[in-house]
Phi, psi and omega in degrees: 000130185284163179295329180299316180293325179294330180268008182302132185287163178298323181297317180294320179296317180289327176297321177295321177298318182297332179268012180059034177246132179292122182292156180302328179259113186273056176205151181278177177299148183286342182250146174292167186302326185283353179251008181283157173286171183302316182291316180296320180294323177296319177295320179296316179296321179297318180295315181293326177291325178284337181228071184293342180272354186281143172263132182305141178284135184234128180278161176274126182202174178295140180295144178271120186241157179295163177300149174075000172296318171254130182303147180296138179085356179257133181287132181285139181297333182257025183297143178296339183274348183264200179302325179296322179296323176298321178294320178298314180298320179294318180296316183289342182263001183285139175299141180082007178300129186249357173077043178258051181281180181291126184284344180099151183291330178296314180295316180295325178294322177294317179301325185290356175278347180265142182295330181296332179263327185282317185302315180300316181294318181289326178295313180296317180298318180294319180290325181291337181243009186293313179255347170062225190228168169228145183274146180231157177076014181234154177279177186298321181294317179295319179298318179296317181293319179295317180298316179295321180292319178297323177289320181298315182270007174054045182297319181299314180295321180296318180290326175296319179294326177297320178295321179294315178298321179297320179288325184277320188237350181093355179198141170231150181225140184242113181274133179263112181262117183249138181298129179081006182232036181258359179289161182299323182288320181290328180292339179282343183274150180291152177260111183264127185244013175265164181301318182279115178076021182299136179264007179247117179265170182297126178078016185263350181286129179260313184187165167248129185238115175292140181228131176289148184292344180293341182265003182229154175203150182297142171275319178202154176204158181272118179237016185239347183225097181292349181279350182270153181293334183265017179295122184052037176226106186300137176268333177226152178233156166264129171244096186049051174090350181260121181289130185223136179290146185296335179288344177265356182229092185285123183262138179241111180223115183265339181231075181294149178263164176302156185304318185292343179263347186300317180300319181290338178268011183057034182057030169265178175258192178276122180286152176295327178298316179291328181293322185263001184306311180298324180291321179292321179299315179293323178297314180296322177295319179296315180299316180295320180294317179296319181296317179292326178294318179293320182295331185241026187290336183239125179238123179260131181235158179230110177281116184221179183276114180255010187297318183295319180294319181291334180276004175115002178294153181295343179083012181299318180294322180295317181292325176294322178295319179293321179296317177298320180301316182287327182293323183258014179279084184205154180296336180264356181270169180244117180271126179248130179229153176283117184299330186273326189237359182232153179211131180266133179217165182218133178247125181243131176274127179299133181256000181295134178093347180296317180297323178294318179295319180292319179296322179294320177296324178292321176297319178296323179294325182279342186302312182295340182275345183067015183260125175297149181301327182295333177274319185285319186239347185080008181266125179281135179302145180242163179118175183294127178059025180287137181208145179256353183295313180295323178297320180293323178298315178296320180296319179295326174296319178297317179297318179299319178293321179293326177299316179294320183290314187266324188265315195306311181302314181282333178292326174298318179294316179298320179298319178293318180300316181290326175297317177297322178293323183278313191239353180077008180205165181248126175270111184295343181281340183279129178216201182211160174225146176278135177281124184293148180273341184279074182281142180289155176285172180299319179294315179296321179294322178295319178295322178295316179297320179296318179294320178294321180296318178296320179295316180298319179298320178293320179295319180292317181297326181268003177079013179285319178234154174266160177302325179294324178292320176295319179297322179293323177296318178297323182291326184267348180275115183294343181259005184282332185086004182231037182287347183265358181289152182213161179087182181282160180287143176291165181293132179302149183302323181294316179293320179297320179294320179296319178297319179296319179297318180295318178296322179296317178297318179296320179295319178297319180296318180295316179296322179295319179297318180295321180293322179295317180296317179295321179295322179295318178297317179296323179296318179297317180296324180293320179295318178299320180294318179295318180297321180292328181287329181284339181292138178291151179292145181279146179272142178267000000 
């Protein structure tokens, strides 16, 4: 590459980009836009105005972090002068390099002030923690203690914040604060959460603290042996200058980048904001274009005599005529025109289809987030056979998969930590399940209960289940509507009816027996009366 190409100005490079020609120098300017000189910034503005849909090209380099994240005088693991710097140089010199580097935490923080970038991350975070989890493999007392501990340490809120950080910056980290282990030396040691050698004693957990990735950076990582588990996986981190073992700083990354890009991303993943940036840029351009079209859709003109103005007149009369025209341009005003030399006309731009184009651009913006518009914006889909129910079912499936992907590994660790804090040991049978978001409607729930009732009646009638077993199922099923029942099941109606029938028959038999005896007695008395009547009277 010649020196001339190396000295190629920013304007020439951007002009080549605008013509879809790869510039001779395959790298962007070394300075960000806010550090450019006046001429360079003017060229940059010209390029962006000519290409409003373009995302700025970003080179691969060490992430820019605030002061004191790395202690002064200590060489940064991601320094441009070390092995990471060699990797950055190699990446930036590759043919076909397109400049999709890490935009930096400052830029991502600014983007997160716009609703188009903030709403998707907060919507996903809210849905992932809306119904949360339920514990399994534990008795009622253990479940109550775990639930109270999770509420006390705000585990649900912490995980929601992790999802927001992951969407905004590509990584969230949760620091585990243990009583008596906050010194610099203790933070360097691993945090063991198993029964054997556990470093967490009963009652020693203090808190879980969410940390933004801008305050952390790797202290060291393995970049020479891909066969090891810690390859491109930091074992220690700096938290504002304090070295901390990775087991004390739980990392949440849902969209990891390839290994060769991890150093430039500060070992974060791809943020949702960066993922949707091109779509948001096009959406904002569409909204602005539609707004300008609506604002100028109607143009009123007045055909008049311009000969005097064109021949050098000052135009005072023409401007007065225009001023008069605008002053009385009202539905209640009276427009006067010269019948011989003036004509009033109006040009209207058709607005049909603008709403469809804007709605389509909005749908494209929401597509990378997997969020239905009814969830993201509250707008119900329109059109023939449009429905949001199927979209919501697919979205809830996506949320369930994201919970397993982002939450499950660290949630298992948090569950063990809280068990050690509560009981001093870990019960391997205790686990958790995510509560599904796809809840049935009232009608569907009624149909489910009716089907369960028919099944239970059949099982009881055939001797498969006892009434008490069915009653226990109803008591433990949160959707049965009978969770408050207690005691044994009442006697089934058929058995009660059979008992009543048997008692009735016995009563009838007793009454019949009693009637026969009385009839026999009456018969004997009648015979005695007849016999006495036949005897002749005695003589006195």
